[in-house]
N, C-alpha and C positions, 0 to 999 in steps of 0.2 A: 477528405482533406484533413480534418481534425485528427482522425486516427493516425495519419501519417506524421503529423506534427508532434503528437503526444507519444508516438511509438507504440500505441496499443494495436493489438491484432484486429484485423477487419472482422466485423460481426457477420457470421454466416447463419442466417435463420434456418431453423429446422421446422418443417411443417408437419403437423399431425392433424389430419382432417378426420373428424369423427362426429357422426350424428348422435347427439345426446338424446336418448330416449328416456321418458319420465320413469320408467319402471326398471331400468338397467343401472347397474353400478358402473361408475367411471373409474373405479380402482385399477383395473388392468391397464387402461390407457395412462393413468397417472403414474403407475409403476414403470411403464415403458419410458415415459418422459424423465422420470427420476433416474433410471438406469443410464439414460443418454447423457446425464450430467447437466442438462439444460436447466437453467434457473429462472429464465424469463418466459412467461406463459401468457398468451393471448387467449382469454376465455370468452368464447362466443356461444352462449346458450340462453335459453329462456330465463327470465328473471326468477321464475319459480324454482329453477334447477340450481341456481348459483350457490345457495347455502349448502345444499347437499354435496356439490362438487368440492367446495372449499373445505367442508367437514372431512370428506374422504382424503383430500390432499393433506390436511392436518394429521389425520390418522396414520398416514404413511411417511410423515416427516417432510412434507413439502411446503410448510408454512413457517419458515424460519426467516431470519434477517438476511439470508442469502437468496431468497426468492422474491420475484416481482411478478405481479399479475396485472395485466391490462384487461379490464372487463368491458365488453362492448355494449352491454345493456345500458340504456339511458335511464333505467329505473333502479340502479343499484342502491340508491338512497332509501329505498323501501325495504331492503333486506337487512335483517339483524346481523351486523358484523361484530357484535360484542365478543363472541367467543374467539375471534381472531385478532383482537386488539393488542395482545401482549406478546405475540410471537415475533414481532419485528418485521413481518412481511410487508412489503410495499404493495398496496392494492390501489390501483388507479382506475378511474372511470371518468366519463364525461357526463355533464348534467345540463339540461336545457333550461331548467327553471331555477331562478335565484330566489330562495325562500325569504330573503331579507329585503327584496324589492318592494317598495311601497305599493305599486300597482298590483302585485301578486297578493299581498296581504289584504288589500281592499277587495279584490275579486273573490278571494276565499271567504272573506267576511260576508260579502253579498250572497254567495252561494249558500252559505250556512243559514243565513236569515231567510232566504227563499225556501230552503228545505224545511226549516222549522215551521214556516207559515203553511206550507203545502202538506205537511205531515209525512214527508218522504221517509222511507224505512232506513234504518242505520246500515243494514247490509248492502243496500243499493249504494249508499254514499261511500261505503268502504270499497266497493268494487270500482267506483269511479275515481277513487284516490284523492278526494279533496276534504278530508277531515281537517287537516291543517296544512300550512304552507310547506312543511317538510315532507309531506307524503303525496304531493301532487304527481301523478304519473305523467310521463312524457306524452302519451296519447291524449290525455285530457287537456294538457296545455296546448298541444298542436291543434286539437279540435276547437278550443276556445279561440286561438289565434286565427284559424281559418274562417270561423263564423264572424268574428270581429272584422277581419279584412273584407269579407264579402259584404257585410253591412255597410262598411265605410265606402266601398266601391259603389254600391247602389246609392248611397247618400250623395256622393260626389257626382255621380251621373245625373241624379235628379236635380242637383244644384246647377249643373251646366246646361241642361236642355230639358225640354218637356218630355215626360215619359207617359205614353199612352199605354195603358194596360188592356190587352185584349185577351179573352179566354182562349186557351190553346188546348187541343186534344192530343193525348198521347197516341191516339190511333192515326192521326194525320201527320204529314211531313212538314207542317207549318213551323216556322221558327219565330222567335222573338226578335224583332228588328234591332234590339240593343245588345244582342249577344247570347 
């Protein structure tokens, strides 16, 4: 409807499905996309592969102010995009964690203090993605939310009725009466 009002041509998406493998160059695919004249790209690959794909796109001239990338990774904020800052390329992604949120800041502070007390190794912390609020990975945030929601549900259940805990065996087909 908007396209009809403004007189612009209808957008016809061109799909290039390609499995990104960690050891292969994406340059041939990028050259095909460039030759087609397409300037809007949806990049769906692992977070670890994003930098390399964008670097290859830059090398063949696909990182200009005429190009737009929608990146599906929820962890794009963990990728160093500094080499692509001045080309004018529109790089868009979604993020689940707001690093400026007070609850996020307090949670990261708590995690850091727990790790300091327990003597957790720095490489383990880096893998979990919670050195600071700007590097929390989506998987870590979702796990935190899931555990927090489960704990709240158990607390609410305990507040609403008496919970009797009986030992259960994984070998039997007995179930917990509360779910």
